[in-house]
C-alpha positions in Angstrom: 165.2 103.2 108.6 164.7 103.2 112.3 167.6 102.8 114.8 167.6 100.2 117.5 169.2 97.1 118.8 167.3 94.9 116.2 167.4 97.3 113.2 169.1 94.8 111.0 166.5 92.1 111.7 163.4 91.2 109.6 160.6 89.3 111.3 157.8 87.4 109.6 154.8 87.4 111.8 152.5 84.4 111.2 150.7 84.6 114.5 147.1 85.2 115.3 145.3 86.8 118.2 146.8 89.1 120.8 149.9 87.4 122.3 151.8 87.0 119.0 151.0 90.4 117.7 152.1 92.0 120.9 155.4 90.1 120.8 156.1 91.3 117.3 155.1 94.8 118.3 157.8 94.7 121.0 160.4 93.5 118.4 159.4 96.4 116.1 159.8 98.8 119.0 163.5 97.7 119.2 163.9 98.4 115.5 163.1 95.2 113.7 161.2 95.3 110.5 158.0 93.2 110.9 156.1 91.7 108.0 152.6 90.4 109.1 151.1 87.6 107.0 147.4 87.0 107.5 144.8 84.8 105.9 142.4 86.6 103.4 139.8 87.1 106.1 142.3 89.0 108.3 143.4 88.5 111.9 140.5 87.0 114.0 141.1 89.7 116.6 139.6 92.4 114.3 136.4 90.5 113.5 133.2 91.9 114.9 131.2 89.7 117.2 
């Protein structure tokens, strides 16, 4: 396990697009375990135009 201020925290990420993913990335950087839940089609950010 990683060490950090939030190492005892689990976060469920239900967000889409950039802002939510960036926020949970910051939480993970402080040691939180992040579980990202996406629809079957994936996060819309990764879709090709």
